[in-house]
N, C-alpha and C positions, 0 to 999 in steps of 0.2 A: 504494500500500500504506500502511496506517495501523496503527500499534501503539499500545496504550494501557496498557502494563504497566510503565512506568518511573516511579520516584518518587525524589526526593532531598530532603535537608534544605535545601540552598541551591543555586540555579542562578545562576551568574555569566554574564552575557551580554557577551561580548567577551573574546578571548584575546590581547589586547595585553599590554604590560608591566604595566599597572595592574590589569586583570582577573585576570591570573595572580597578582599580588601579593596581591590580596584573598583569593583562594582559598588561597594559601600561608599567610597568617597566620590564616585561619580553621582550617586544619588544624594549623599549628604551635602557635598560642597556645591554641586551644580544642578541639582534637581532633575537629573536624567533618570526618569522613572521607567521608560520603555527600554528595558535592558534584559538580556537573557544570559544566564551562566550555563555553559554546556559542558557536560562531563558524563562519560558512561558509568562512572562509579558514584558512590555516595559522597556527599560533601565532606571535606576534611578527612578523607581516607587517604590511602596510599602513603606518600611521604609525610603529609601533614599529621597523620596519625602516629608517626614514629618519632616525632619531635622530642628533643630533650626538655623542651619548654623552659628554657633559660633565656635570660637577657642580660646585657651589660653595655655600658657606654664607653668601654676602653678598647681602642684599636691602635696599632702602631702608626696610623696615618690620620691626620686631623679630618680628612674628608669622611672616612668611615666612622670616626668618632662622632662627627656632627650628624651623620646619617642615622646612626643608632640612637643618639641623644634625641633627635626629633621623633623617632619612632616611639621611644619610651614616653615622651611627652604626650603623644597621641594615645598610647595605652593608658596613661594616667587619666586622661580625659574620659575614656571609656570606663575605667575603674570607678571614677566619681559618679558618672551617669548611671551606672548599673549597680551601685552599692557593692562594689567590688565583686561582682559576679565572676569576674575572670580570675579571682584568687591571686591577685598580685601580691607577692611577698618581696622583701628586700633585706636579706642578710648579707648580700654582696657575693663577690667572687674572691676566693683566696688562691692566688697564684704562688705556689710554694717551691722553694729551692733550698738545697743544702749549701749553696754558695754564700759566704758571709759578705762578699763585696761584689754583687752582680751589677757592676756599673753600666753594662750594656742594657740591662733590663730597665734601670732607672732612666737611662737616656731615652729609651723607647717611650717610657711614660711621658717624659717632657715633650718628645716629638709628637706623640699621639694627641696630647691635649693642646698643643700649639701655644698660642698667646695666652690661653687661660691657665697654663700649667702651674705657674708660680702660686696661684691662689687655690689650686686644687690638690697639690701633692704635699703630704705631711710625712716627714721622715722621723721615726722614733728610734734613736740610738742610745746606747749605754744602759747601765742598770738603773735601779731605783724606780720611782713613780713615773708613770706616763699618763698624767691626768688629761691630756688633750686627746687621747685615744678612747673612742667609745666602742666597747665590745658589741657584737651583734646580738644584744639581749632581746630585742623586739623584732617580730616578723613584719610589723606594720610599715609599709613602704613610705608612709607620710612622716615617719619619725627618723628615718635613716639619714645620716649625713651624706653630703656629696663628696666627690673627689676620691683620693686614694690615700690610705695609710700604709706606709712602708715600715714594717716591723722588723727591726734588726737586733732586738734584744731577745736572746733565747729564753730567758726567764719569763718575759712577757708572753712569748709565744707559747711556752709550756703551760702557763697558768690560764691562758685564754683558750687554747686548743689542745687539751691533754690527749686527745685521740691520735694526734700526729706523732710520728717517730721522733725520738729525742735528737736526731741529727739535723733537723730542720733549722736553718740559720736565718732565713729571710722569707717574709711573706709580703706580697703585694696585695693588700686588701682593698679591692675595688668596691666602692660603696653604692654607687647608683647601678645596682645589679641585683638579680634575684631570679624568681621564677613566676610563671603565670600558667593558667590553664589555657593552652592553645585551642582546645576543643570548645571551651566556653567563649573564648574570644571570637572564634569563627561563627559559632551559633548566634551570638549577640548580633554580629554584623549581618548575618543571613536573615535573621528575623526582621531587622530593620529594612533590608532590601525588599523582602516580600511584602512587608507592611506598606511600602510605598508603591507597590505595583510591579516590582521586578519579579522575575520567575526563573526557575530552574528547568532546564531541558535535559532529560536523561538520555544521552546518546553520544556517539562518537562522530566527530567531524571527519568525513572521508574525502571531501573535495571542496575547493573554494574557487569560484569564478571571480576573477579579480577586477572585472569591469565594474565601475561604480553604479549602483551600490553592489556590495559583495553578495554573492549567492552561495550559501553554505548548504551542502548536502550532509544531513545528519542521520546516521544509521541508528535507529531506535529498535526497541523490542517489537514494534508494530510495523516496521518497514523502514522507509527512508523519508525523512521530512526535509523540506526545503525551507530555509530561513534567509530572508534578506536583511542585511545590516549595513547601515551607513559606515560604521567603523567597527573594527575588530581588534581584540586584545589577545595576544598569545601569552597565556599564563599557565601553560600545560606542564610545568614542572619538568620531570625527566623526559617528557615528550615534546619539549620545545622545538627540537630539530624536526620532528615529524610535522608539526603544524607549519613551521617555516618552509618545509619542502612543498607543502600544498600551495605555497605562494611562489614557488620556484626560487626560494632563497636558501642560504646556508647560514647557520649560526655556529660560531666557534665555541661550542660547549661540549663537555663530556660528563659522563655519569660515573661516580665512584661510590661503591656500596660500603657503608659503614655500619657497625653493629653496636648493640648495647645489651645489657642484662638488667633486670629488675627482680628483686626478691625480698622476702620478709627477713629483716635483720633480727632474728630471734635471740642472738647473743648480745644485742644492744651495742654493737661495735661503733656505729656511727651515731653520734649525738644528734638529737632532733634539732638542735639550734646551730648545727654546723653549716656554714656557708657552702655554696657550690665550690668545690675544691679541684684544682688542676695541679698535678705534679709536673712541673716544667722540666725536670731532669730526666735524661735518657738513662737506660740501664740495660744490663744483661739479665735475662730472666733466670731464676734459680732452678734449673732443671737438674735432675740427677744425671750421672754419667751415662746411664743406660738410656734415659729419655733423650738426652742431647745427641747421642749417637743415632738413635732412630730418626729423630727430626732431621738430622744432617743428611740422611740418605735420600730424602725427597726434596727436589728443587723447590717445591711449593711451600715447604715448611722450614727449609734450611735457614731462611732469614731470621726465624724465631730464635736461633741459637746465637745470633750475632747481636751487636749493640743495637738496641731499639730506641726510637725517638721518645721524647717525653710527650705529655699531653693526656695521660690517664686522668679521667675525671670521675668524681663521685659526689652525690648529694642525697640528703633525705628526700623521700618522695611521698606525696600525699599529705594528709592532715598532720597537724602538730603532735597529736597524740597517737599517730600511727606508728608502724614499724618498718615500712618498705623503704628501700634505697635503690638508687640507680647507679650503674657503673658503665662507663664507655671509654673507648680508646680509638680515635680515628687514625690508625696507623696505615690503613690500606691506601695504596696509591694507584692500583690497577683500575683502569676503566672497565665498565661492564655495560652490556646491552640491557636496558630496562625492559625490553620485550621478552627476554628469556627468563628462565627460572632464577629466583633470587639466589645469589651465591653465598648462602649462609654457611658459616664455618662452625662445625660442631665443636671444635676445640676452643672457640672464642671465650666461653665462660671461664675455662681454666686459665687461659692466657691472661685475660684482664684481671682476674683475681690474684694471680701471682704478681702481676705488675703493681696493682693497687695496694697489696699488702706490704709493699716496701714503705709506703707513706703511712698507711694505717694498719699496723701489724695485726690487729685483731681480725682483719678480713681473711687471714690465712686459715682460720677455722673453717671456712667455707670451700676451700680448694678441694675439688672432687666430692663435695658434700653439700651441694646447693639444696636449700629447702624445697620441699614439694611445692609445686605451683609457681616456681621461678619462671620468668618470662625472658626468653632470648629472642631478639628481634633485630631488624635492621631497616635501613632506608637509603635512598640514593641522594648523594650530594651532587646536584647539578652545578657545574662550576665552569668559569672561564679560566684561562691559563693564569691570569693574574689574581683570580679569586675575588673579583669585584662583580657586583650584579650587573645585569643588563636591563635597563628601564628606559623606555623611550620609543621613538619612531623606528619602524623597520624601513627598508628601502621602498616597499610598496606603499604608495600614498593611502592614508586611511588605516594602515595596520600598525600596531604597536606591540611591544614585548615587555613583559614584567617577569623576570625569572633569574636563574643562575644565582640563587641565594644559598650558596653552599654552606650548609650547617648553621645558617642564621636566619632561616625563613620565618620562624615564629616571631623572633624579636624584631625583625625588620619588615614584617608584612604590612603594618599600618602605614609607615612612611613610603614604602614601595607603592602601595595602592594610591596614596595621596599624590605622589609625584607622577605616576602613570596617568591618573585622572587629569592632572594639569596638562600633560602632553596631549592627551586625547582632545581636550577642550581648547588647546592653543593658548593657555593662560600662563602667566608668570609663575615660576616654580622656585624651588630651593636653589640657592646660588651655586650649588655643586651638581645640579641635576645633569648638566651636559657631561660631566666627568663620569657619570654612571650610565650614560647612554652609549650606543654604538659609535657616536661621533668621536669618542675618545680615540678610536683606532685611526682617525685621520689627523691626530695631533701628536707629532713626534715627541714633544716635550712631556706630555702626559705618559705616553707609552714607555719612554726611557725611565721615567721615575718609577713606574710600576714594575718594570723589568728589574730595576736595581733592588727594590724592596723584595720582589719574589726571589731573587737570587740569594738574598740574605735570610730567606725563610721567615719573613716578617708578615706575611699575609695569611 
């Protein structure tokens, strides 16, 4: 069955957090009510359902810091408007290292916060009282300080964070950071869109005729529906390239599968007031000689016997009085095809627990003994080479893209939606919007700067 009687002002392809945010800000900022969000899956499923649901305003580049700062501001507006339905918390991010003088990390802090750095960075050295440091006692995002506290006193670190290993020497405690419910954020925006007349179309876009207006063929459970749209937004997550191909365009993005585990912390290893924690230091995993020899025999696992990068992260999950925790480690660098089976690694729980127990030794109790009901899952990081998002016009007039939010889709969904809505409407946007669009690839100065950062591993 084919129908040909539908038309909208804007068709958003993709019902993940970013696509929903684009539609939300088109409706909220510009009153575009004749809008359709198209996806063959349930809203907020696929990668949006696998989010770590964290946010922070610290990045090693002031553009990305401003980008996420603006997104946090928009999430705060929704938290106010919804009586914090999105469960926004703010105990911060703790970036942890065993180095006592990590001057490069502190330089990154100053570089990332740019001209605001002097007023935002507080360094706590030496013994004694540190009255200017406020421990993360409250989960209320409205009570948390801004900026970053750099803790260089080991006694202060041990007293504040006793679950960490004793060899931790420095913590960068980013304060405008925490967690939200990505699902509730998406649901809040979706309810608003529907309440203003927007709609969901359950189906897969299989062709696009690019003559104005666009004619989209959408494969649904009832057949093929035709939808006319004056403008379209490609917010298809790991399928950005597929939608671009329907417009005879290419997008320089790839998909990298990353994994997490969540389980009930029955031993109470991770305190419920612990901030989201990232171990910055690389390490060699503690295999037995027999295990190491077996791993070394297989090219796919041999790298696990070598020095591994840092980045293991852990945080309490769920309610304050709950027991669940999340662990993740985005060490995979191999691209995957999102059309194929998910490349889940059955060894990952054991790998991440071994790595995380170096920082939080109590987690070693769970190696090989995960509690019943533990959840091992993963999702695709859709990324550009320089790991900045793509938000703005495509080459095809009237077509726009909002995606490649590798690992930061939930925290940056709101500002991505707002900026993309501005592009769609041809209105003034954030001063950095052009640097996040494909136009950056035509600016050698921007690309040289991004290449230098990427080579240093700072993105």
